[in-house]
C-alpha positions in Angstrom: 49.1 50.2 -59.1 53.1 51.7 -59.5 52.3 54.2 -56.8 51.1 51.3 -54.1 54.7 50.2 -55.2 56.4 52.9 -54.2 54.8 53.1 -51.3 55.6 49.3 -50.5 59.0 49.7 -51.3 59.4 53.2 -49.4 58.5 51.3 -46.2 60.9 47.7 -46.8 63.6 49.7 -44.6 63.8 49.3 -40.6 64.4 53.1 -40.5 61.6 54.5 -42.5 59.6 52.5 -40.4 60.2 53.4 -37.4 60.3 57.2 -38.1 56.5 57.0 -39.7 56.1 54.7 -36.5 56.7 58.0 -34.6 55.2 60.3 -36.8 51.8 58.4 -36.7 50.7 60.7 -34.4 52.8 64.0 -34.3 54.8 66.7 -35.9 57.9 66.2 -35.2 61.6 68.2 -36.2 64.5 66.6 -37.5 66.4 66.7 -33.8 63.9 65.6 -32.1 63.7 62.5 -34.3 67.7 62.1 -34.4 67.7 61.8 -30.5 64.7 59.5 -30.3 66.9 56.9 -32.5 70.4 57.9 -31.8 70.8 57.9 -35.1 72.7 60.8 -36.9 70.9 63.6 -38.8 72.1 62.9 -41.8 70.6 59.3 -42.3 67.7 60.9 -40.5 67.5 63.2 -43.3 68.0 60.6 -46.5 65.5 58.4 -44.9 63.1 61.6 -44.5 64.1 62.7 -48.1 63.3 58.7 -49.6 59.5 58.8 -47.8 59.3 63.3 -48.7 59.7 61.9 -52.7 56.8 58.8 -52.9 55.2 61.5 -50.5 54.3 59.6 -47.6 55.6 63.1 -45.3 55.4 66.2 -45.5 57.6 69.0 -44.5 57.6 72.5 -43.2 60.6 75.3 -41.8 60.1 76.4 -38.5 63.5 79.2 -39.3 66.6 76.4 -38.8 64.7 73.1 -38.4 62.7 71.0 -40.4 59.6 69.4 -39.0 57.8 67.0 -40.9 54.4 64.6 -40.0 52.6 62.0 -41.9 51.1 63.3 -45.2 47.1 63.4 -44.6 47.1 64.0 -48.4 46.6 62.8 -52.1 45.0 59.2 -53.0 48.3 57.1 -51.2 46.7 58.2 -47.2 44.1 55.9 -47.1 47.0 53.1 -47.8 49.0 54.3 -46.1 47.6 54.6 -42.7 45.8 51.4 -42.6 49.6 50.0 -43.4 50.5 51.8 -40.2 47.9 50.8 -38.4 48.5 47.0 -39.2 52.4 47.6 -38.2 52.4 49.5 -35.4 49.6 47.0 -34.1 52.8 44.3 -34.1 55.4 46.7 -33.8 54.2 48.8 -30.4 55.1 45.2 -28.4 57.8 44.8 -29.7 61.1 45.6 -27.1 62.7 48.2 -30.3 58.9 50.1 -30.7 58.4 50.1 -26.6 62.2 52.2 -26.2 61.3 54.2 -28.9 58.5 55.3 -27.0 60.3 55.7 -23.9 62.5 57.6 -25.7 60.5 59.7 -27.6 58.7 60.8 -24.7 61.9 61.5 -22.5 63.4 64.3 -25.7 59.6 66.0 -26.0 59.9 65.6 -22.1 63.3 68.1 -22.5 61.3 70.9 -24.8 60.1 74.1 -23.2 57.4 75.9 -24.6 56.9 73.4 -27.7 60.7 75.0 -29.4 62.7 72.3 -31.0 65.8 72.1 -28.8 69.1 71.5 -30.7 71.4 69.0 -28.6 74.0 70.7 -26.5 77.5 68.9 -25.3 77.5 67.9 -21.8 
């Protein structure tokens, strides 16, 4: 029961739900999440650290970049998958959900050969 409560508490923050929603189908670099959500890197990293602490996401390092994906391991994976299915069914239809999806698609289209591009000043 404690594990379930930890998962639910981690999912009470709107930014964390947005991050989980974006990660549901793919692995993304922190810079892609920053550019998509337009939230400072330190805040994105803090939320990802919280999600990682309860086992909702996994990370891998590629040089100086950190890539995150939904955790597929552990006893909580089916619970998280079910919760995200229900949440996303509603959030996908909201203006914020549509905006996040459009921003992510633009950001991914800017990438070259699957490499993460650090944002450069214009």
